[in-house]
C-alpha positions as CSV (number, residue, x, y, z in Angstrom):
1,N,112.6,86.9,104.8
2,L,110.1,89.5,102.5
3,D,111.1,90.6,99.4
4,I,109.3,93.8,98.1
5,E,109.1,94.6,94.2
6,Y,107.5,98.2,93.7
7,M,105.3,98.6,90.6
8,D,104.6,102.2,91.0
9,M,101.3,102.2,88.8
10,K,100.3,105.8,90.2
11,N,102.9,107.6,88.7
12,Y,103.6,105.3,86.0
13,N,100.8,104.1,84.6
14,T,101.7,102.5,81.2
15,D,102.0,99.5,79.6
16,E,105.5,100.0,79.2
17,N,106.0,100.4,83.1
18,V,104.1,96.6,83.8
19,R,106.4,95.1,80.8
20,L,109.7,96.6,82.3
21,F,108.4,95.3,85.6
22,Q,107.7,92.1,84.6
23,N,111.2,91.6,82.7
24,L,112.9,92.8,85.8
25,L,110.7,90.1,88.1
26,T,111.6,87.4,85.5
27,Y,115.3,88.2,85.7
28,K,115.0,87.7,89.5
29,L,113.1,84.7,89.5
30,S,115.5,82.9,87.4
31,R,118.4,83.6,89.8
32,R,117.0,83.4,93.3
33,G,114.3,80.3,92.3
34,K,110.5,80.4,93.6
35,Y,108.8,81.7,96.6
36,D,107.1,80.1,99.2
37,A,104.1,82.8,98.9
38,V,103.7,85.6,97.0
39,I,101.4,88.6,98.0
40,A,99.7,90.8,95.8
41,G,98.6,94.3,96.7
42,D,96.2,96.7,94.9
43,D,94.9,96.0,91.5
44,A,97.5,96.1,88.9
45,A,99.5,93.4,90.9
46,L,97.0,90.9,90.9
47,K,96.4,91.6,87.4
48,L,100.3,91.2,86.9
49,V,100.3,88.0,89.0
50,S,97.0,86.6,87.3
51,S,98.4,86.9,83.6
52,T,101.8,85.5,84.4
53,R,100.7,82.3,86.5
54,E,102.6,80.0,84.6
55,S,105.3,81.8,83.5
56,L,106.5,83.1,86.3
57,F,104.1,82.0,89.5
58,E,103.0,78.5,88.7
59,N,101.9,76.6,91.5
60,T,103.0,79.2,93.6
61,P,100.6,80.4,96.6
62,V,99.1,83.8,96.2
63,V,97.4,86.1,98.7
64,F,95.8,89.7,97.1
65,F,94.4,92.4,99.4
66,C,93.1,95.8,98.6
67,I,91.8,94.9,95.5
68,N,89.2,97.6,94.3
69,N,87.7,95.8,91.5
70,I,85.5,93.0,92.8
71,E,85.2,90.9,90.0
72,D,88.6,90.3,89.2
73,A,88.7,89.2,93.0
74,E,86.1,86.6,92.5
75,K,87.9,85.3,89.2
76,A,91.5,84.9,91.1
77,G,89.9,83.4,93.8
78,N,88.5,80.8,91.6
79,T,92.0,79.9,90.2
80,P,94.3,77.2,91.9
81,F,96.3,78.6,94.4
82,M,95.1,82.2,94.9
83,T,93.1,83.5,97.5
84,G,92.9,86.9,99.2
85,A,90.3,89.8,100.2
86,I,88.9,92.9,98.6
87,E,89.6,96.6,99.5
88,E,86.0,97.6,101.1
89,T,85.8,100.9,100.4
90,Y,82.4,101.6,102.7
91,M,81.5,103.9,99.8
92,K,77.9,102.8,100.8
93,E,78.2,103.8,104.4
94,T,79.9,107.3,103.5
95,I,77.4,108.5,101.1
96,E,74.6,107.0,103.9
97,T,76.2,109.6,106.5
98,A,76.3,112.4,103.6
99,A,72.9,112.0,103.1
100,R,72.2,112.8,106.5
101,F,74.7,115.6,106.8
102,Q,73.4,117.2,103.5
103,P,69.5,116.6,103.7
104,G,68.8,118.8,100.7
105,A,71.1,117.1,98.4
106,K,69.8,115.3,95.0
107,D,72.7,114.5,92.8
108,I,76.1,112.2,94.2
109,V,79.5,112.6,92.0
110,C,82.3,110.5,92.6
111,I,86.2,111.6,91.2
112,V,88.0,108.8,89.4
113,D,90.5,108.1,87.5
114,N,92.1,106.1,84.9
115,T,94.0,103.7,87.0
116,L,93.1,100.1,87.9
117,T,92.2,101.3,91.2
118,G,90.0,104.4,90.0
119,K,88.8,101.7,87.6
120,G,87.7,99.5,90.4
121,D,86.1,102.2,92.4
122,C,83.9,103.4,89.5
123,Q,82.5,100.1,89.0
124,Q,81.8,99.9,92.8
125,F,80.2,103.4,92.6
126,F,77.5,102.5,90.1
127,S,77.1,99.5,91.8
128,L,75.3,101.6,94.7
129,R,72.6,103.4,92.5
130,D,69.7,100.8,93.6
131,S,70.7,101.3,97.5
132,F,70.2,105.2,96.4
133,P,67.1,105.4,94.0
134,K,66.3,108.9,95.0
135,Y,69.9,110.3,93.9
136,T,71.3,110.8,90.2
137,F,74.6,109.2,90.0
138,S,77.8,110.5,87.7
139,V,81.5,110.7,88.0
140,I,84.4,113.4,87.3
141,N,87.0,111.3,85.7
142,T,90.2,113.5,85.9
143,S,91.9,111.1,83.7
144,E,89.7,112.9,81.1
145,C,90.0,115.9,82.1
146,T,92.5,119.0,81.6
147,Y,93.3,120.5,85.0
148,D,91.7,123.4,84.0
149,E,88.7,121.3,83.2
150,F,88.8,119.6,86.2
151,C,88.8,122.9,88.6
152,R,85.6,124.0,86.5
153,R,83.8,121.3,87.1
154,L,84.5,121.3,90.9
155,E,83.5,125.0,90.8
156,H,79.9,124.3,89.1
157,L,79.0,121.7,91.9
158,G,75.9,123.4,93.8
159,E,75.0,122.5,97.2
160,N,72.5,120.0,95.9
161,T,75.7,117.7,95.4
162,I,77.2,115.0,97.4
163,L,81.0,115.1,96.3
164,L,83.1,111.8,97.0
165,Y,86.5,112.0,96.2
166,M,88.3,108.5,95.4
167,T,91.0,108.9,93.0
168,A,92.6,111.6,91.1
169,F,96.3,110.6,90.3
170,E,96.5,111.8,86.7
171,D,95.0,114.1,84.5
172,K,94.1,114.4,80.8
173,N,97.7,115.5,80.0
174,G,99.3,112.6,81.8
175,N,100.6,114.8,84.8
176,Q,100.7,113.1,88.2
177,Y,99.2,113.9,91.0
178,T,99.8,112.6,94.8
179,V,96.8,112.3,97.0
180,H,97.9,115.8,98.7
181,E,98.2,117.2,95.4
182,S,94.6,116.4,94.6
183,V,93.2,117.3,98.0
184,K,94.6,120.6,97.6
185,I,93.3,121.3,94.3
186,I,89.7,119.8,95.3
187,T,89.2,121.6,98.4
188,Q,90.4,124.7,96.3
189,H,87.6,124.8,93.5
190,A,85.0,122.9,95.3
191,H,82.7,124.8,97.5
192,I,80.7,122.1,99.3
193,P,81.8,119.2,101.6
194,V,84.4,116.4,100.0
195,Y,83.9,112.9,101.7
196,R,86.3,110.2,101.8
197,C,86.6,106.9,102.6
198,S,90.2,106.1,101.7
199,F,93.7,107.3,103.4
200,G,94.1,111.1,102.9
201,G,93.0,114.6,103.1
202,V,91.4,114.4,106.4
203,G,92.9,117.2,108.4
204,E,93.5,119.0,104.7
205,G,90.2,120.2,103.9
206,L,88.1,117.1,103.5
207,I,85.3,116.2,105.7
208,G,86.0,112.8,105.9
209,G,83.7,109.4,106.2
210,K,84.0,105.9,106.8
211,M,87.4,104.7,106.1
212,V,89.3,101.6,105.2
213,S,91.6,100.5,107.9
214,Y,95.1,99.6,105.3
215,E,97.1,98.3,108.3
216,A,94.1,95.8,109.2
217,S,94.0,94.8,105.7
218,G,97.8,94.3,105.8
219,R,97.8,92.1,108.9
220,Q,94.6,89.8,107.4
221,A,96.8,89.2,104.0
222,A,99.5,88.1,106.1
223,R,97.5,85.9,108.6
224,M,96.3,84.1,105.3
225,V,100.2,83.7,104.0
226,M,100.9,82.1,107.4
227,D,98.3,79.6,107.3
228,I,99.4,78.4,103.7
229,I,102.8,78.5,104.5
230,N,102.1,76.3,108.0
231,G,100.3,73.8,105.3
232,K,96.3,75.2,104.7
233,N,95.3,75.1,100.9
234,P,94.6,78.4,99.2
235,S,91.6,76.6,97.6
236,D,90.0,75.7,101.0
237,M,90.2,79.8,101.9
238,P,87.4,81.4,100.5
239,V,87.8,85.7,99.2
240,I,87.1,87.4,101.9
241,F,84.9,90.6,101.3
242,E,84.5,92.1,104.8
243,G,87.1,94.5,105.9
244,E,87.5,96.9,109.0
245,G,87.2,100.3,109.1
246,N,86.6,103.6,111.2
247,H,84.6,106.8,110.9
248,C,87.5,109.6,110.9
249,F,85.7,113.3,110.1
250,D,87.4,116.8,110.5
251,Y,85.6,118.7,113.1
252,Q,86.9,122.1,111.5
253,V,85.5,121.4,108.1
254,L,82.1,120.1,109.9
255,K,82.1,123.3,111.5
256,K,82.6,125.3,108.6
257,Y,79.5,123.7,107.0
258,N,77.4,124.0,109.7
259,I,76.8,120.1,110.4
260,S,76.0,119.6,114.0
261,L,77.9,117.1,116.0
262,S,74.9,115.2,116.9
263,L,74.7,113.6,113.1
264,V,77.9,112.4,113.6
């Protein structure tokens, strides 16, 4: 039996939402009893489970997956009864590809926001600076921009810029955006290729990149849970820092920017 409790943090990224969700979870657990295992998908779920270990999930095995904040994943992996996997975003591989596609580029700009996923993406992005010493690294944080400010910043990006889109679920005024809506805004106002190493946007104007496989991540988490149910100790299962991914590019966008298929 699998129960799914959805935090919906991309639409309701507030402390009040977390508090209400925790109250509902507390009520449900008081009625149904302890689970054999808990799966925490994404950073907000891991943060909630970690903060409520003693009150809600004491001695309950927890498997986390698709975690962007590597430090949080490492810390959780050192906690009894917890293990899992990070979300390998393949930023490095995607930037390496972009550098081949745009040999004249000097700047790398990453679009992020202040959601927990966005903060993890930002952390991973700046951790790559030593791998690309010839480039300047900066971000456009949509949580700190109004809609108009975001559009203007995109329009001012020149051909010497590699643009990577990771997260843009909210703006400064509290407006919420789906991936589809964000892609539409970005492709309308950025006049350079836009790279991505997560789902969504290829076929809608983004050029693509090396993308994480969420299906593979889910299978990986499920296998770990089954191992635990079959008797394996979570403390004997190290956190996994490698995932599965594939390169995916939009042929029409490659042609639009005159990028040779031989580079692909």
